N, C-alpha and C positions, 0 to 999 in steps of 0.2 A: 261074657260071652258065649252062645250058642254053640253046642259041641258041633263038631264039622258034618256030624251024621244027621244032624237036625236041620239043615242046610240045604236047600234046594239042590239041584245040579248046575242052573245057574249061577246062583249064588256062591256055591265053591268055588267056579269058575272065575269070577268075577274076583274074588276073595285073592287068588293067585295073581292077579293082577296089579295090586298095592304093591306101591313102592317101600322100600325096608333097609332099614340100617342091616348091611352083613357084616361090619365091625368098624375096625381102626389098628392101624398100626403106627407109632415113633419112629421115625426114621434120622438120622443126620442126613444132609443132602452130601452128595462127595461129589468129587471134581473142580471143586470152586476155586481150587488155584488158575484152572484154564481161561477163568472170566475172569471179566474188570467189571464189577457192579459198585453201586453206592449202598452200603449196608442197609438192607431195610430196617422199615419200622414193624413192630409187631403187627401192627394192623394191615400193613399192605396187603393187596390181594395175592393170591398164589395161585396159577395155572399149573396144571399136570400135562403134558401134550407127549402124546405118542413121538416116535422120532425113527421110523422102521427104517430110514435111510443112512443112521448112525453106522458109519465105519467100522467101531468098537464091537457094538452090540446090537442088532437089528433090535431086541427087544427093549432097547433102551427108552427111559420114558424121562423127558426132560423137568425142571422145576424153571419157573418161570417169573419173576419177579410180574404179576401182571398190573401191579400199579402204575411201574417205571417202564415196562417192557425192555427188562435184562434178565437175559437168563443168567442163574445163578448155578447153575450144574445138573444132577439126575440123580435119581432116588436109586439107592444102592441095588445093586443087579437079582438078587434072589428075590427084592420085592418089586424091581421090574418085572423077572421072567416070570412072575406069577398074576401080575395085574394086567401086562401087555394084550395077552389072548384075550382076555374077559374085555378089556378096553374096545381091542379092535373089533371083537363081534356083537357088542354094544350091548353086552351081558350086566355089566357097570357103568357106576359113576363114582368115579373118585372126585375129590374136593380134600384142601390142606388148608393149614392154617400155620402160622411161626408158633413153635413154642418158645424158640430161642435166637437172638440174630445177634450174634458177637462175634468178634473178628475172628477168634478160634473154633466158632461153630455154628451152623444154621440146621437148626431142626424144625421137623417139621411133625405134626399133627395130621394123617392122611385117613377121611373119612371116605366109607366105600358102602355104596346104597346098591340097590337091588331090585330087581321086581320076586315077588314071593315065589313065580312059579318057578327062577331061578335057584333059587334055594330047597325049594321042594323037590328039582329033578338034579341036586345035584353035581350044580355046571361050577362050584364057587369052591371045588377039591383044593385044585393046586394054591387057594389065596388062604384058606384056613390052614394049611402046611407051611405057609410062610412065618420062615420065624418072626418070632414080636408081634404075629397077626392077635388081637384079640376078638371071637367072633362076637356079635352080639346075639342076645337071647332071642330065641323062638318067637313068632309070633301066634300069640295065646290062642289057642283053638276056640 
């Protein structure tokens, strides 16, 4: 790839609009005891939905088995606190997949993507400090 200094201003700006992987974190779903649901298959689709009206945590992100339409619980508070403001502003897109689905544990791999401009502008600072978050390697110049 050409160095950034060799790109035209238009090309440099266009590069900032690429969607890139910001990183990922593995988490256990919390609060599962408060919901009734069928044990998900590892291939079931997962939806991560903001829940700003949650009476216990306005930064809550609920975990839903999208295949079956069942709420399973929530992301752990530190992860939700880092992700929620970024989701609310449209800065990131978070997707998830089950890594373990047993009666004792529901675990997810949460993948976060964003625009290159948000990485360059330092908008992901809180997320990068989140326990267990592994930042993706930077986009090559």
